[in-house]
N, C-alpha and C positions, 0 to 999 in steps of 0.2 A: 113783501117781506125781504129785507136785505140785511146783510151783516151776519154775525156769528150764529144766529138762530135760523137762518133760512135753510130750506131744503137743499139748495145747491151747496151751501157752505158745509152743512152736515155730511153730505154725500161725498164731497171732493175737496173741501176747503183746506184740509190738512195737507194735502199733497199738491193741489193745483188751485191756490187761492185766487189767482187772476182769472181762471176759467169760471170759478164759482162767482166771482164778482161780475164778470161779463154776463153770465147766465141770469143773475139777479137784475142787473141794471139794463142790459140791452134786450135779452129775450123776454123776460117777464116784466121788465120795467117799461119797455118801449113797444116791442113787436106785439105782445099780447094785449096792449092797451090801445092800439091803433083803432080809429073809429070805423074803418071799412067793414069789419066783421064783428059780430057780438062775441063775447067769450064763449057762449054756447056753440056758435058756429065754428069758431077756432078750435074748440075741443073736438068737435065731430071731424073736422078736416085732419087734425093731428092724429086722432085715433085711426082714421082711415089710412093715413100715410104710414103709421107705425105698423099696422097690420100688413099692408101691402109690401112693405120693405122688410118684414119679419124682424122687427126690432122689439123682441120680447122682453128685453131688460127694461125698456122705458114704458112699455105698454101698461103695466099695472098702475103706475103713477098717473098716466094720462086717462086711463079709464076712471080712476077715482076723481080726478079733476073734472072730467066730463060730467060725472054724476053731480058734483058740486055746482057745475055751471048749468044744470038744468036738462041735460040729455038724459033720457030715461033708459033703463035697462033694456026695454023692448027696442028702442031705437038703436042702441049699441049692437044688440044681437042682429037686428035687421041689416045694419051696415056691414057687419061681419059676414052675414049670409050673402049679401050682394057682392061683397068683395071676393067671395069664393070663385066667382065666374071671371073676375078681372085680375086678381092677384094670385089665384091658385088655391086649390082645395087644401093642401097641407098648411098654408099660411092661415087660412080661415079656421081649420080644425084646431090648430095650435092656439089661435086667438080665443076660441071658445073656451078652451081649458083655462087660459089666463083670466078670462072674464068670469068663469065659474068661481075661481079662487077669490077674485076681487069682490064679486057679489056676495059670496059667503062671508067675507070680512065685514062688508058694509051692512049685512043683515044683522050682525051681532052688535052693531052700534046703536 
């Protein structure tokens, strides 16, 4: 999805239209469509990186995308649990709270 209705455009297009366009065209238009990894695997890698780097602003969006790309809730929780030992307990505990909110939202749909 590119243009005025994309997530990137809605999130930042009013103040940073070039960044929104690059996000749509390069990140989600090229990087996410490269054949080396499936969208499911890219989602799992992205969630792991966001958890490890404590990027809580971006984590909800990518947890939702991971679910859409076929990663199960159980797999996401297992990844977060595994990361507690590599990225730190506080980052994993925070990610569990974010996942709880996202899972609650998706349960209502």
